[in-house]
C-alpha angles and dihedrals in degrees: 000000000000125000113202128194127213099173143310122193135215121192136207128172112267126209091227115101112247092187118139125258122217122253126201108278097022149325120328118247113248108229119189115194126188123212103028103151092099146340123022097355093053093049093048091050094050094044093053094042090053094051106143093224092048091231095151139063103199122207103195116194137193136167097240118037089197085077093058098100097089092050094045091050093048092046092055114172092357090073109105091013115058093358126060125182126220134171117238140169112202089196093065124076092202093048093051092047093048091048095053090043089058091060115090109267087347084271114163118168097180126023115194112194103202105142114109148140131217139212126204133180145056108331092225089067096049119094121227089239091058091049091051091051090057092053092043090061105028098040112015093034090056092044090049091055093046092050090053098052101029099078092058092045091051091048091052092042087228140090144094125236116197123190123196101223126158142234081255087070087067103033127032118235123205116253090014091083100135097038089049091050091053091052092047087052095053091045090055092046093050094045088056095043094048091067094055094042092055088067088060095044091248115140124218122193134180120211110206114191125180118208114346123195111233134148087252095061092050092051092043094054090052093051102045094064090058098048130099120231109206114198095028121105120244095253093053092048090049092050089050097048101033102033112022100039096051091045091048091052090050091052093047091051094046102037106018122128128201129246087251090058091054091045092054090049091051092050090053090053092050092050097044115111088216107024118199120245094224120037119184105196096201117055091199088073095056095089091049092055092042091054090061092058095041091075117047091198092062092226096113096063095038094052093040093056091043092054093044092052104036107021105029102030094128091048091050090051091054092045092051091048091052091045090051090053098042102041116075119225091253090062096042091048098037112146129205126270104219093192 
């Protein structure tokens, strides 16, 4: 079992003023983003802060401000101007409340829930405590943030809540059981909330990436092959190390997007006049998701993935290699067009 951490965030009230500057043509939108120390959150924060029209005042958050250097360097001269940095822990009620209190008038126009953790490996080897930690961040952390900003948005009859979900929130993936469950949970929560929020003119959007190339994924793949998985039988461990991991690497190399791709997609969703509720960032995953709903029994997708992994593994490796060679980066990294 391997538990991997994207980012969690803890917040205290800072003395710095996070009030909003004025841009030509009107007031800047206040965008609060969780999980900005690296990866997708960092790239979203920098992209919005560098907006040529200066339409956004970005409040980038992370659990440990000692990890701010990469974000500060990427932000460049936007840091302290269109980008403000706060510390935040989405797993703490007090931290979330104090963070939002530190924002001028508690006014958030766009909330981007990006913080999350993952869990990979045979479920027999995963402790219940580790499973609960995944849900505490991925599900309850997101819910905690939404609960804190939603009342003001409903009162103003304005606002946009964006949740970084995953294609795994639509389609289960073997050996990602707990992480997938946490994403299914947040998808169901958001699908329910979106109906109510429409009545208050508050938008809710899910961003659903497939594989994303980050330094974390590369390191993770190197480490999992060396780990022990107590509690799991030898066959399961062999399937995980010798079948799933190589297939996963093939898929990442053939279909993976970059954090910048996901950031651009998110910006399109923010700027859309009628943003979609669900936003798959990689069009190559559309048939996979559609297959699940083409068969009401669920057997089609289950047996298809079983055969691809266990019966046609060599064929899938060849197919992914060909796809990697034939598809240009613009196709593999194609983002959605909300409008």
